[in-house]
C-alpha positions as CSV (number, residue, x, y, z in Angstrom):
1,M,-15.1,-1.5,23.1
2,S,-11.7,-2.2,24.4
3,S,-12.4,-5.9,24.6
4,T,-13.2,-5.9,20.8
5,W,-9.8,-4.4,20.0
6,E,-8.1,-6.8,22.4
7,K,-9.7,-9.7,20.7
8,R,-8.6,-8.4,17.3
9,R,-5.0,-7.9,18.7
10,D,-5.0,-11.5,20.1
11,R,-6.4,-12.8,16.8
12,L,-3.7,-11.0,14.8
13,E,-1.0,-12.3,17.2
14,N,-2.2,-15.9,16.6
15,L,-2.9,-16.0,12.9
16,P,-1.2,-18.7,10.8
17,A,-0.1,-15.9,8.5
18,N,2.2,-14.6,11.3
19,R,4.2,-17.8,11.1
20,L,4.1,-17.9,7.3
21,W,5.3,-14.3,6.9
22,A,7.4,-14.1,10.1
23,T,10.8,-13.7,8.4
24,R,12.0,-10.4,6.9
25,A,12.5,-12.1,3.5
26,A,8.9,-13.4,3.4
27,R,7.5,-10.0,4.3
28,R,9.6,-8.3,1.7
29,R,8.2,-10.7,-0.9
30,L,4.8,-9.6,0.2
31,V,5.8,-5.9,-0.1
32,V,7.1,-6.5,-3.6
33,A,3.7,-8.1,-4.5
34,G,1.9,-5.1,-3.0
35,V,4.1,-2.6,-4.9
36,A,3.4,-4.6,-8.1
37,A,-0.4,-4.2,-7.4
38,L,0.1,-0.4,-7.1
39,V,2.2,-0.3,-10.2
40,I,-0.6,-2.0,-12.1
41,L,-3.0,0.6,-10.9
42,W,-0.7,3.4,-12.0
43,A,-0.1,1.7,-15.4
44,G,-3.9,1.6,-15.8
45,L,-3.9,5.4,-15.6
46,V,-1.5,5.6,-18.5
47,V,-3.7,3.3,-20.5
48,I,-6.7,5.6,-19.8
49,A,-4.7,8.7,-20.7
50,Q,-3.5,7.2,-23.9
51,Y,-6.7,5.6,-25.2
52,A,-9.7,7.3,-23.5
53,P,-12.5,7.6,-24.4
54,S,-12.7,4.1,-25.8
55,D,-13.9,0.6,-24.9
56,L,-10.3,-0.5,-25.1
57,A,-9.3,1.9,-22.3
58,R,-12.2,0.9,-20.1
59,N,-11.7,-2.8,-20.6
60,V,-7.9,-2.8,-20.1
61,Y,-8.2,-0.6,-17.0
62,L,-10.9,-2.7,-15.5
63,S,-8.8,-5.8,-16.1
64,M,-5.8,-4.2,-14.5
65,F,-7.9,-3.0,-11.6
66,G,-9.2,-6.5,-11.1
67,I,-5.7,-8.0,-11.1
68,S,-4.6,-5.3,-8.7
69,L,-7.4,-6.1,-6.3
70,V,-6.8,-9.9,-6.5
71,V,-3.2,-9.3,-5.6
72,G,-3.5,-6.3,-3.3
73,L,-6.2,-7.3,-0.9
74,P,-4.6,-10.5,0.3
75,V,-1.3,-8.8,0.5
76,T,-2.7,-6.0,2.6
77,S,-4.4,-8.6,4.9
78,W,-1.2,-10.6,5.2
79,L,0.9,-7.6,5.9
80,H,-1.4,-6.4,8.6
81,A,-1.0,-9.9,10.2
82,A,2.8,-9.9,9.6
83,T,3.2,-6.5,11.3
84,R,1.1,-7.8,14.1
85,G,-1.4,-5.0,13.8
86,A,1.1,-2.2,14.1
87,M,-0.5,-0.3,11.3
88,Y,-4.1,-1.4,12.1
89,L,-4.8,-1.4,15.8
90,P,-5.4,1.8,17.8
91,E,-2.3,3.2,19.5
92,Q,-3.3,2.3,23.0
93,Y,-3.2,-1.4,22.1
94,L,0.4,-1.3,20.7
95,D,3.6,-1.6,22.7
96,E,6.4,1.0,22.4
97,R,8.2,-0.8,19.7
98,Q,5.1,-1.1,17.5
99,R,4.2,2.6,18.1
100,T,7.8,3.6,17.1
101,E,7.6,1.5,14.0
102,R,4.2,2.9,13.1
103,H,5.4,6.5,13.4
104,R,8.5,5.7,11.3
105,A,6.4,4.1,8.6
106,Y,3.9,7.0,8.5
107,T,6.8,9.5,8.4
108,S,8.5,7.7,5.5
109,A,5.1,7.2,3.7
110,H,4.4,10.9,4.0
111,G,7.6,11.7,2.3
112,A,7.0,9.0,-0.4
113,T,3.4,10.3,-1.1
114,T,4.7,13.8,-1.3
115,A,7.2,12.7,-3.9
116,V,4.5,11.0,-5.9
117,L,2.4,14.2,-5.8
118,A,5.3,16.3,-6.8
119,L,6.1,14.0,-9.7
120,L,2.5,14.2,-10.8
121,F,2.7,18.0,-10.6
122,I,5.9,18.1,-12.7
123,L,4.5,15.7,-15.2
124,A,1.2,17.7,-15.6
125,N,3.2,20.9,-16.1
126,F,5.5,19.2,-18.6
127,V,2.6,17.8,-20.6
128,S,0.8,21.2,-20.5
129,W,4.0,22.9,-21.7
130,Q,4.2,20.6,-24.6
131,N,0.6,21.4,-25.7
132,G,1.1,25.1,-25.3
133,P,1.5,27.4,-22.3
134,L,-0.7,26.0,-19.4
135,S,-3.0,24.0,-21.5
136,I,-3.7,20.3,-20.9
137,T,-6.5,18.1,-22.0
138,I,-7.5,15.5,-19.4
139,P,-9.9,12.8,-20.3
140,L,-12.9,12.8,-17.9
141,A,-12.5,9.1,-17.6
142,L,-9.1,9.7,-15.8
143,I,-10.5,11.6,-12.8
144,G,-12.1,8.7,-10.9
145,P,-9.4,6.2,-11.4
146,T,-6.7,8.8,-10.5
147,A,-8.5,9.5,-7.2
148,L,-8.8,5.8,-6.5
149,T,-5.1,5.1,-7.3
150,L,-4.0,8.0,-5.1
151,A,-6.1,6.8,-2.3
152,A,-4.8,3.2,-2.6
153,T,-1.2,4.5,-2.7
154,H,-1.9,6.7,0.3
155,Y,-3.4,3.9,2.3
156,T,-1.0,1.1,1.5
157,T,2.4,3.0,1.5
158,P,2.8,3.0,5.3
159,L,1.9,-0.7,5.5
160,L,4.4,-1.5,2.7
161,I,7.1,0.5,4.4
162,A,6.4,-1.1,7.8
163,G,6.4,-4.6,6.2
164,W,9.8,-3.9,4.5
165,R,11.5,-2.4,7.5
166,L,10.1,-4.6,10.3
167,P,12.9,-6.8,11.8
168,D,12.4,-10.4,12.5
169,P,10.5,-11.1,15.7
170,P,12.5,-12.2,18.7
171,P,12.6,-15.9,19.2
172,D,10.0,-17.4,21.4
173,D,10.9,-18.1,25.0
174,E,10.4,-21.8,24.4
175,D,13.2,-21.8,21.8
176,A,15.5,-20.0,24.2
177,D,15.1,-22.8,26.8
178,E,16.2,-25.5,24.3
C-alpha cells in the first residue's frame, strides 16, 4: 500500500502542472477560478429558490452546474498538483512543512465553512421572519443542490486556501550552483 502512495507522491512531484502553476501568482489565478466555480454553484441555488418549480429553474441550474464542473474539476486537479499533494496525500507521506500547511488550511477552512453555515442560518431566519414568525417555504428542488453545493464548498475550501497561501517553492539546487 505504501508503494502506491509513494508512486502518487512522486507523480505529483513531477507533473508538468507543477511547473505551470509553480508561482504564487499562477496558483492564485487558479484559486480565483475555483472560487468562481463555487460562486456559480451558489448562484444556481438562488435561481432555484426564485423560479422553482419550473423548467427554467432546472435548465438554468443544470447549465450553471455544468459550467462549474468544467471549471472546477481541472482547477481542483491542478491545485492538488500545485500544492504537491499537501491536501491529497496521507500525512505520513508529507514533510513537516506540508503537514503544517495542511493543518493551517484545514483550520482556516473550518472557520470559513462555519461562517457560510452561520450566514445561511441568518438568511433562513431573516426570510422566515419576512413571511411570518418562523415560517419559510423551501422548494423541494432546492434540497439536493444545496447539499451538493455545501459538500463542494466543504471539500474545496481547504484546497483553495492552501493554494492561495502556499509560498513559492525554493529554487532547485541546480539553479543555486549557477
